[in-house]
N, C-alpha and C positions, 0 to 999 in steps of 0.2 A: 909150755910155760906161757907163751904169748897168747895162745888160745884161751887159757884160764884167765889171764888178765883182761882180754877182750870180753869174755863172758861175764866176769865180775863187773866190769865197767858198764856193760849193757844192762845188767840187772839193777845196778845202782841208779842208772839214768832212768830206767823204767819206773822204779818205785819212788824216786824223788819227785817225779812228775804227777804222781797220783793225787787227785783231788776228790775229797768225799762228795757224795751226791748232795746237792742243795737245791731242791725245787721248792723254794720258800713260798712262792706265789700260791701253791696248793694249800697253804695253811693260813692264809690271811683271814679267811672266814670259815666258820664251822663250829661244831660242838666238840669239846675236848675234855679229856680226863688227865689229871696230874696227881700223882701220889708222892708223898714225902713223909719222913719220920719226924714226928713232933713229940718230944718228951718220951721217947722210946716206943711210941705207938704210931703205926702207919695210918695216915689220914689222906683222904682223897678229896680233891676239889674238882668240880665240874665247871667249865666255863664256856660261854658262848661268845664268840667274837664275830661281829658283823659291822663292817664299815669302820666307823671311828669309835665304836663302843665295845666294851667287853663286860659281860655280866658273870660274876663268880658266885657259885653256890657252894657253901662250906658249912657243915654242921647245922643245916636247916635254915641258914640265913643267906641273903643275897646282897651283893655289893656291885655297884656299877663304876667302871673306870673309863676314862677316855683313852684312846689309842692313837698315837702319832707315829707313823712309820718314817724312819730315817732313810731306809733303803729297803729293798725287797726282803732282806734277812734280819733287819734290826728295827726295833720299835721301843717306844717309851709308853708305859702305862701310868696313869695318875688317877687316884680315887676321886670321884666327883663330890662325895660327901664324907670326908674323913672324920673319924670319931675322936682322934687324938693326934698328937704331934708326929708320932711314928707313921701314921697313915697318910700324912701330908706329903711325905717324900715320894718322889717318882721312882719307878723301877725301870732299869734298862735291860732289855732282853735281846740276846743275839742267838739266832738259829745257827747251829754249828753243822749239823747233818740232818738229812731227811731220808725217810723210806716211804713206802707206799702209804702207810697209815699212821706214821708217827714222826716226830722230830725231836732231836736232842738240842738243848739250848743251855746257855749260861746266863745268869742273871745277877744283878747287884743293884743296891740303892745308888741312884745317881750321885756321884761324888765320892763314893766309897770304893776302895780298890778290892775289897774282899768279894770274890765271886763264888757262886754256887752253880751246880749243874743239875739238870733234870731232864725228864723225857715226858712229852705230852703225846697222848694217843688220840687220834681223830676218831670220834665215835659216830659222827653224822656229817 
């Protein structure tokens, strides 16, 4: 009985201390792909992040945003030339986990509590 309690406690302690891998610095620069479902259709955005800028390519058009890193795993993007009120709003992105070639993140409009999740794949 005591053996089972000790084993259970050990396993609980082991799994409660688990931290997902977050090598965020590996994803500060590069070329990435992100897919999401828009109106029932899967759409892909390619973006290149280098230094303080990010260029997004979507449906044959490009857009440039500024990038401001809060810490190694969180940053804010803001379109440099917004075309409407919605595009004037900044987006907060937080990297949750990383792997060798991808990262999972959550994002939301700054000031909005509704968050979405996605995965970006590093292609270069």
